[in-house]
N, C-alpha and C positions, 0 to 999 in steps of 0.2 A: 227493500221496497219492490212490491209485486208490479207487474206489467200496468194493471188497472190503475193503480195509485199514480205511477209515473205518467200514464196517459192523460189522467184527470189534471194533474198538475201542468203537464205541458200544454193541454188545451186551454187552461186558465190562463198561463203565461202568453200564449198566442192571442187570445182575446184582449188581454190587456196591453200587448205590444200593438196590436191592430188599433185599439182605441186611441193609444198615444200618437200614432200616426195619423189617424183621424183627426184628432186635436189640432196638430201643428199644420196638416195640410189644409183643413177646413178654415183655421184661423187666418192663414196667409193668403189662400184664394178668396175667402170672404173680404178680407181687408183691401186687397188688390182691386178685386171686382166692384165693391162698393165705393171706394175712393173714386175710381176712373168714372163710375156711372154717375155718382152725385156731382162730381166737379163738371162733368160734361153738361149734365141737365141744369145745373146752376149758371154755367157760361151761357148757355143757349137761352136761358130765362132772362139773364141780364142784357144778353143782345136784343131780344125781343121787347123788353121794357125800355130798353134805350131808344128804340124805334119808336115806341109809343110815346115816350116823354119828347122826343124830337118834334114829332107830329101835333102834340099837344101845345108845345110853346110855338110853333109855327102857325098854328090855328090862333092862339091869343095875338101872336104878332100880326096876323092877318086882319084881326078886329081892330087893332090899334091903328093899323095902315088905314083901314076904312074910315076910321073917325078922322084920321089926319087927312084924308082926301075929301071930306064931306065939310064945306065951309058953314053949311046950316048947322051942323053938331058943334063945330068949334066955336062959333060966335053966339050960341045961345044956351044960356045955363039950363032953362027948362028942358030943352031937348037934350042936352048933355046928361043931365041927371036920368032923364027917362031912358037913354042909351046905357048908361051905367047899370040902371036897375034890371034891364033886360039882358044883360051879359053876365051870366053868374060866375064865369071863369076870373073876372076883374072886379077887384073891390074898390078900386078908386081911380079917377081920371083926372090928369093934370095937363092944362094947356098953357105952354109956355111960348113967349115970343123969342126972336133970335137972340135978345141979350140976357135971357133966362128969367124974365119977370114973369110972375104968375099971372095969367089972364083969366082963367076959369079952374075951378076945382069941384069935383064931383066925389063925394065920399069924405071919410073922416082921418084918412091917414096922412094929410099933408096940411102943414101951417101955411096959408098963403103969404105969411110975411117972411118966410125963410128964404134966402137966397139960394136957387138950384143951379145957378150958372156954372159953378166949378165942380158940380157933380160929373162923375164920369159917365153916366149913362145920358147926360145932356150933351156933354163933350162929343162923345161918340156918334149921337144921332145928328149933331150939327155937321159931322163928316158924311152924312148921306147913307148911314146905314142903320138898320134896326138892331138894337142892342138889348141883351139881357143881362142884367146886372147880377153881382153876387148878392148874398143875403145881408140885410142890414135892418137896424131898428128903426120903426116909424116913430112919429110924434105920439102915437097912441101906445106907445111901447110894445108893439107887436113885430114879430119877425116877418119881413116881407122882401119881395124882390121886384125890381122895376123893368118894365119892358117900354123901351122907347124907340120912337120912329119920326123922322124928320117931316115937316110939312112943307111940301114943294108945291109952288105954283110958277109956272112959266120958267122952269128950270132954275128957280131961285128958292133957296131955303129960308122960309119965312118964320119958322118956329119948330117946336117939337111937342108931340103928344106922349105922354108917360102913362102907361097903365100899371097899377099897382096891384100886386097878388099877395094876399095873405097865406102864409105857409101853415099856420094853424086852422085854416078853414078846412073844409071838406072837400076842396078842388083836388088836390093830388090824393087824398085819402079815398075818393071815390073812384080812382084810377087803379090805386096800388094797395089799398087797406084791405081788400078781400082776397088777396092772393095767399096761398098756403104753400110753405116750403117746408114741409115737416113739423114736427112738434117743435114750438118755440123759434121756428125759422122766421126770418123777416127781410124785408126790402130796406136798404139804406140808400139815400140820394144825398151827395154832399156837392158843394159849389167848388169853383176853382182855388179857393183858399182852405178848403177841407170842412167848412162850416155846414153841418147837417141841415139840409133843406126839407128832407122827408124822412121819417121814422114812424112805426106804428105806436111807439112810446112818445107822445108829443111833449114830454118833457126833455127829450134829447134833441129837439129842433133848436138850432141856433149853436149848439155845442159842437166841438172839433170832432171829426170822425176818427177813431183809433187807427184804422187801417188805411188812411189817405196817403200818408207818405210811403207805405210798403208797396202799394199796387201802382207801379209806374207804366205798364204796357198799356196799349190801347184797348186790349181786351185779354182775357185770360181766365185762369182759375188756379187756386191754390188751397193750402189748409194753414190756417193760422190761429194762434192762441193770443186772447186779448187779456187786458189787465186782470179781470176777474179770474183768470185761470181757465175760462170756457174756451173750447176749442171748436172751431167752425169750417165747414165746407163753403168756400167763397168763390162765386163767379162773379166777374165784374165787366164793365165796359165804359169806357170814357166817351162822352157825347161832345165832338170835337167842336161844333159850333157854339156850344154852351161853356166848354171847359168843364163840365160837370162829370162826376163819377157816380155810377149807379152800380150797387153791388147786392147780389143775392146770398144770404147767409143762412145756413142750415147747421144746427148744433150736431158735432159727432156723438154727443152723450147718447141720444136715442138709438143711433146705429150701434154703439158699443153695449148698450143694454140689450139690444136685439140678438148681438153677436154673443153675449155671455149667456142669454137665455139658451140660445141654440147649442153652446158649449156644455151648459149645465144638462141639457136633454141628452147629449151624447154621453156624458158622465154617468147619468142616471141608467140609460140603456146599457152601458158597459157593466155597471155594477149589477143590474137585473141579471144580464147575460152570465157574468162569472157566478153570481149566486145559483143560477138555474144549472150551470155545468157542475158545481159542487154538489147541488142536492142530487142531480142525476147520478154523478159518480158515486155519492155515498149511498144512494139506493141501490145502485148496481153492485157496488162493493159488499152491502149487507146480504143482497140477495144470492150473489155468485161467489165472492172471494171469501167471505167468511165460512160458508158451507163447504167450500172445496178445501180450505184450510183444515177444517175439522175432519173431512174425509182423509186428507193426507196424514193428518196427526193419528187418526185410527189406524191406518196402513203401518205407520211407523211404531205405534204401540205392540204390533205382532212380534217384532224383534224382542221386546221385553216380555213376552209370555202372557200379554194381556189380550184375550180374546173376547171382544165385546161386539155385538151386532149393532148396526145404524138403522133407526126406524125410518121406513120411507116417507111417512107422513109429515116428518119435520123438515123435510127438504124440497126444494122446487123440482117440478117434473123433469128439469133439464139432467138431474143428477140420478135418476132412477136407475139407469142402466149402470152406472159406476157403483152405486151402492149395492146393487144386486150381485155384482161380480165380487165385490169386497165380502158380503155376507156369504156367498157360496164359498169363498176361500176359508173363511172362519169355520164354516160347517165342515169342510174337509179336514182342516187343521185339528179341529177338536176331536173328529174322528180318529185321526192318527195319534193324538196325544192320549186319548182314553185307551187305544190299543197299546201304546207304550206302557202306560201306568199300569194296565192291567198285567203285563207280563213281568212286573218287577225287575223293571230295566233300568234302574238309578245304581249308579256306582257308589258304593258305600263310603269311600273315602273322600272323593272329590265332590259328590253330588251331581256329577255330570251323567248323561245317558251312558250305559255300558254297551259292550259288544253285542249282546243279544238285541239291545234295542236298535243298534246300528244296522244289524242284518234284518230285523224286521222292516225298518223304514226302507232299506234298500230294495226289498221286496215290492213294496207298494210303489217306489219310484220306478221300478221296471215295469210294473204293470200301466203306470201312466205314460211311460215313453211308448210302450207298445201301442197304447190307445191314442197316442199323439195329444194328450191333454195336458203335458208339461212343457211349456214354452221354453224354459232354460234350468240349467242346474249347475252349479258349482260345487266341487269337492275338493277340500284341503286335508292333506295328511301332514301332521305336525309330529315332530321329535324333538325332545330337549337335548341340547348339547351340554357335554360335561356332567350328566347327571349320575352316571355311575361312579365317578370319581368322587362326587359330593357325597354319595350314599358310603363309600368306603372310607372317606376321609372324616365326615362328620355325623354319619349315622343315619339310620332310617327315618328316625323322627325329623330330623332336618330336611330329609328327602320327601318326606309326607307334606311337610310344610310347603316345600317348594310346588309339589303337585297341586295343592290347594291353591296356592297364589296364582298359579299359571291358570287354573280352571277359572278363577275370578276375572282374570284379564281377558280369557277368551269370552266369557259370558257378557262382560261389560262392553265388548265391542260388537258381538254378533248376536247375543241374546241366549238364553239358556236352553231353548228347544233346538238349538243348532250344534251343540258341542257334544261330542261323544269321547269316551276314553277306551281305547283298544285295551290296554293293559300296560303296565310298567309305566314308562313316560312318553308312550306314543298315544296321540289323540286324532281324532277327524272332526271335521266341520263340514255340515252339508247346508248350501245356501240355495233356497228355491227361487226362481224368477228374479235373480239379482243380476244385474249387468256385470259382464266379465271385467271390466274396469274396477268396478266397485267391490268386487270379490277381492282383486289384487290389492285394493286400496286396504280393506280390512285385514288383509295378511300382513301387510307392511306395518299397520297399527299395533297388530299383536306382537310382531316381532320388535317393534321400538319399545313398546312398554315392558316387554319380556327383558330385554337388554337393561333396562334401567331399574326394574323392581325385582328380578329374581336374584337370588344371592348366589353368584358364582356360575350361574346358568344363563344360556340363550337358546333360541329356538330356531330350527330349519323347517321351512315349510316348502310342500310341493303342492301345485295346483293343476286341476284338469277341469275343463269345462264341456257341458253338453248343450247345444249340438256343435259346438266350435270345434272341439278336439276328438270327439267320438260319438257313437250312436247307440252305445249300450252302456250299462252300468260296469259290467266287467272292465271294459276297455277304458272307461273313466278311471276306475280304481288303479289300473296297470299304469295308466300314463302319470297319475298323481303320485304313484310310488317311484317311478322313474325320476320325475321331477324333484322328489324328496332326495333320492340319492344324489343327484347333482348338488343339491343345496347343502348336503351334509359333507360333501368334499372340501368345501370352504367354512361351512357352518355360519350360524347367524345369518341366513341367506333366505329369500323368496324366490323361486322358480316357478314360472307358470308356462305351460304349453299354449 
C-alpha cells in the first residue's frame, strides 16, 4: 500500500475516532449540564410558586378574617351574599356558631342541615387559628378546600366563618395554568394526604399524586419515572403552613430528543467528512499515484528491453520533468541499441550481446563518464564453475545447453540489453544507473538460480561500481576482474568492491 493510500486511510480513521470521542464527550457533558440546569430551574420555580401559593391563601384567609370581624356581614344574609359575589376567590361562605350550628350560608357548596361541628376545620378554628383544610368532596360533588377562622369578640370565640374554594374553578388556574415548563411540562399541587389540588388536567384533581410519597424533603429536585414510563425533571417545595406539596415537572423526553438530534448532526457531519476525505484521497490518487505508477512501470520495462516513450499531454504538469527525463533516456538507449544491432553484435549461440558489442558500449560509457552525464554504473564479470569438466565428461552439446540456460537466467534477472558473452563460459553484465546494493542483489539472484538450475555448474561473480570504486572504465574492469578472481577461489560466490 502506497503512502497516499495509507495517509487517506489513517485520516479517515482519525476522523472516525474523533467523532466517537465527540459522541461520548458531548453526550456526557450534555446530560450532566442539562440535568443540573433543569433541576435547578424547576426547584427555583417550585420555590417561587410556593411563595405565590402561600400569599394567595393568606389573602383568602385575610378575606375570611375580615368577614369574621364584621358583624354586619355575619348577621345579614343579603350582605353576606353580596360579599360572596364580590370575592371571586371564595365560592361559598358558611357562618357557624360555637356549637357548629349553621347560622348563614352563601353559595351552593354546603347543606345547612349537615352537622359541621366535628369537621377538622371547625375544630381547629375553635382553637383560635385560621386553618386550611385538605381536599374533600362537597355536597355538589365538587373537589373543594375549606379555609376557616374564628369569630372573636371580647376575647371570646363566638363561632367560625368558613370559606369554601372550588378546585375546579379558575382560581388556581389563573395563577398557574399559564406557566410553561418545556413541552408537556406542568405544575402539580397536592395536599397533606397527597390528594391533587391543582393540575392542568382537571381530571387529575382529587386523585393521589404519584410522587407524593417520594419527595420527603422541604425542598429539592430529582429525576423520577412515573407509572406510565415517562421520566421527569422535578423541582419541588413543601408549604409548611399548609403542609401542601408543589412540584414543577418537565419531561426528559424533549431533552432526549434534542440530544438525539445533536448526536445525529454529529454523525451526519462525520459521514460527510469521511466521504470528503475519501473523495479527495481518491482524486489525489488518480491524479498523482496512478500516473506515478505508470511512470515507474515504464522505467521497469526498460529492463525487459521495451522502449516506449510516454506522452506528456496525458499526465499532470507536475510529471513533466520526470517524463522528459524518461523520454531522454529512451532516446539514448535506442541510439545505443541501434548502434549495437548495426554492428552484428549478437552471440550466435546464446543470443546475448557479444564481445564486439561489449567493447562498443564501453566506448559510449567512457564518453558519458568524461562528459559527466552518467550518474552511476555497475559492471559484473561472471565465470561458470566446473564448465570445462562438464564439457570434457558430457560433451559440447551439453555445455552449449548450459551456456544457453545461464544466459536465460541472467536475462530474466537484469534484462536482455545488459548481458554480454565474452567467449567460452565468461560473461559480463552492464547496469546503468542502478544502485550498488541492487547490483549486488541481482548478482546474488543470478548465483542462486544458477546453483538450482544449471546441471553441475555454478557461477562466480565479481563486481565493481562507478564512481564508488573507480573513475574510468578500465579501472572498473580491472577491479571487477580482481573480484572475480577472489570468487573463483571458493567458487559459487559474489564478490563486490
